[in-house]
C-alpha positions in Angstrom: -13.9 14.0 -80.6 -13.1 10.5 -79.2 -15.7 8.8 -77.1 -15.1 7.4 -73.6 -14.9 3.9 -74.9 -12.5 4.7 -77.8 -10.3 6.7 -75.4 -10.2 3.8 -73.0 -9.3 1.4 -75.8 -6.6 3.8 -77.0 -5.0 3.9 -73.6 -5.1 0.0 -73.4 -3.5 -0.1 -76.8 -0.9 2.4 -75.9 0.1 0.4 -72.8 0.2 -2.8 -75.0 2.5 -1.1 -77.5 4.7 0.2 -74.7 5.1 -3.4 -73.4 5.7 -4.8 -76.8 8.4 -2.3 -77.5 10.0 -3.0 -74.2 9.9 -6.7 -74.9 11.3 -6.2 -78.3 14.3 -4.5 -76.8 15.0 -7.0 -74.0 13.3 -10.2 -75.3 13.4 -11.6 -71.8 9.9 -13.1 -71.7 9.9 -14.3 -75.3 13.3 -16.0 -74.8 12.2 -17.6 -71.6 9.0 -19.1 -72.8 10.2 -20.1 -76.3 13.4 -21.7 -75.1 11.6 -23.6 -72.4 9.0 -24.9 -74.9 11.6 -25.8 -77.5 13.8 -27.6 -74.9 10.9 -29.5 -73.4 9.5 -30.5 -76.8 12.9 -31.7 -78.0 13.4 -33.7 -74.8 10.0 -35.3 -75.0 10.2 -36.1 -78.8 13.7 -37.7 -78.5 12.6 -39.7 -75.5 9.2 -40.9 -76.8 9.5 -40.7 -80.5 6.6 -40.1 -82.9 3.4 -42.1 -82.3 2.6 -44.9 -80.0 1.3 -42.9 -77.0 -2.4 -43.0 -76.0 -4.4 -39.8 -76.6 -4.7 -39.2 -72.8 -1.0 -39.0 -72.3 -0.5 -36.9 -75.4 -3.1 -34.4 -74.1 -1.4 -34.3 -70.7 2.0 -33.7 -72.3 0.6 -31.0 -74.6 -0.8 -28.9 -71.8 2.0 -29.5 -69.3 4.4 -28.1 -71.9 2.2 -25.1 -72.6 1.5 -24.4 -68.9 5.1 -24.5 -67.7 6.4 -22.6 -70.8 3.8 -19.9 -70.1 4.6 -19.7 -66.4 8.3 -19.0 -67.2 7.4 -15.7 -68.9 3.9 -14.4 -68.2 4.9 -12.6 -65.0 7.5 -10.5 -66.7 5.3 -7.6 -67.7 4.8 -6.6 -64.0 8.2 -7.7 -62.8 9.9 -5.4 -65.4 7.8 -2.5 -64.0 9.0 -3.3 -60.5 12.7 -3.7 -61.5 12.7 -0.5 -63.6 11.0 1.4 -60.7 8.2 2.5 -63.1 5.3 0.9 -61.3 4.5 4.1 -59.3 4.6 6.2 -62.5 2.2 3.8 -64.1 -0.1 4.0 -61.2 -0.2 7.8 -61.5 -0.4 7.8 -65.3 -3.1 5.2 -66.0 -6.4 4.0 -64.5 -6.3 0.6 -62.8 -8.5 -1.1 -65.5 -6.3 0.3 -68.2 -3.3 -1.2 -66.6 -5.0 -4.6 -66.0 -6.3 -5.0 -69.5 -3.1 -3.6 -71.1 -1.0 -6.2 -69.3 -3.7 -8.8 -69.9 -3.6 -8.2 -73.6 0.2 -8.3 -73.7 0.2 -11.7 -71.9 -2.5 -13.0 -74.3 -0.5 -11.9 -77.3 2.6 -13.6 -75.8 0.7 -16.8 -75.1 -0.9 -17.0 -78.5 2.4 -16.5 -80.1 3.8 -19.3 -78.1 0.9 -21.6 -79.1 1.5 -20.8 -82.8 5.0 -22.0 -82.3 4.3 -25.0 -80.0 1.2 -26.6 -81.5 2.6 -27.4 -85.0 5.9 -28.6 -83.5 4.1 -30.8 -81.0 1.8 -32.4 -83.6 4.7 -33.0 -86.0 7.3 -34.3 -83.5 5.0 -36.6 -81.7 3.0 -37.7 -84.7 -0.4 -36.5 -83.4 -3.4 -36.2 -85.6 -6.2 -33.8 -84.6 -9.6 -35.3 -85.5 -11.7 -32.2 -84.5 -10.0 -28.9 -85.2 -12.9 -26.7 -84.3 -13.1 -28.2 -80.8 -9.4 -28.2 -80.4 -9.1 -24.5 -81.4 -11.9 -23.5 -79.0 -10.2 -25.3 -76.2 -6.8 -23.7 -76.9 -8.4 -20.2 -77.1 -10.5 -20.5 -74.0 -7.6 -22.1 -72.1 -5.4 -19.2 -73.1 -7.9 -16.6 -71.9 -8.4 -18.4 -68.6 -4.6 -18.8 -68.0 -3.9 -15.2 -68.9 -6.7 -13.9 -66.7 -5.5 -15.9 -63.6 -1.8 -15.3 -64.1 -2.1 -11.5 -64.8 -3.6 -10.9 -61.3 -1.1 -13.2 -59.7 1.8 -11.5 -61.5 0.7 -8.2 -60.0 0.7 -9.7 -56.5 4.2 -11.1 -56.7 5.9 -8.2 -58.6 6.9 -6.6 -55.3 8.2 -9.9 -53.8 11.8 -10.8 -53.5 11.7 -14.4 -54.9 9.4 -13.6 -57.8 9.8 -16.5 -60.2 9.4 -19.3 -57.7 6.5 -17.5 -56.0 4.7 -17.0 -59.3 4.7 -20.7 -60.1 3.7 -21.8 -56.6 0.7 -19.4 -56.5 -0.3 -20.1 -60.1 -0.5 -23.9 -60.1 -3.3 -24.3 -57.6 -5.3 -21.6 -59.3 -4.8 -23.1 -62.8 -5.5 -26.7 -61.8 -9.3 -26.4 -62.3 -8.5 -25.1 -65.8 -6.1 -27.9 -66.6 -8.5 -30.8 -65.9 -11.2 -30.0 -68.6 -8.4 -28.9 -71.0 -6.8 -32.3 -70.8 -10.1 -34.0 -71.2 -11.3 -32.1 -74.2 -7.9 -32.3 -75.9 -8.0 -36.1 -75.5 -11.3 -36.1 -77.4 -9.6 -34.2 -80.2 -6.6 -36.5 -80.3 -8.8 -39.7 -80.4 -10.4 -40.2 -83.8 -12.8 -42.9 -82.6 -14.2 -41.0 -79.6 -17.7 -39.5 -80.1 -17.9 -37.3 -77.0 -19.1 -33.9 -77.9 -16.9 -32.0 -75.5 -19.6 -29.4 -74.9 -19.5 -29.8 -71.2 -15.8 -29.2 -71.0 -16.0 -26.2 -73.3 -18.7 -24.7 -71.0 -16.4 -25.2 -68.0 -13.6 -23.5 -69.8 -15.8 -20.6 -70.8 -17.1 -20.3 -67.3 -13.5 -20.3 -65.9 -12.3 -17.8 -68.4 -15.3 -15.5 -67.6 -14.9 -15.8 -63.8 -11.1 -15.4 -63.9 -11.3 -12.3 -66.2 -14.0 -10.6 -64.2 -12.5 -11.5 -60.8 -9.1 -10.3 -61.9 -10.5 -7.0 -63.1 -12.4 -6.4 -59.9 -9.6 -7.4 -57.6 -6.8 -5.8 -59.5 -7.2 -2.3 -58.0 -6.9 -3.6 -54.5 -3.7 -5.5 -55.4 -2.2 -2.9 -57.6 -2.5 0.0 -55.1 -1.2 -1.9 -52.1 
């Protein structure tokens, strides 16, 4: 007999599989974020060429491309529920925390897939060398978790709104700005071979943001989802 924890995880997994199947049929979110990222990367690489830019500007470009690419598609899991008129059914069929973490996991998978695509292309097209892969990987993972935690809650808020895409970006940017600052700083350390900064302070800030955003989103989601 399955335990409560295994049953809860199975429900989250079932919701994730449902969203992945829906996305496989429509490919709306995947097309939006990947085409945006590819177009932006191509424009930046053709304009600037490989090499020559300081590490600070490279780190800013890297996270701006990732942030805006992600914002073009991370709201779709909730928007599709509203457009298909299945949000009420989902409210009746699943607990609030199951819905939140199911959508959260879907967005995380989507974002990590985007990063697997963007990171190598960015490094190759702009001629960037990463001097500290461990620190860079930790920053990307923690940044992804923080971004997904914040945007999942915001996506549930704007799903019922009329102008969803514009509203999602407007609400997300102020919330994500405290995350962007340490991400840019720690990525600059990784793109600068001669810099000896440890980056531990920035990693702690990223971990704190990810923890607070995930916990806050989980606690606030029932009030947003049921309204």
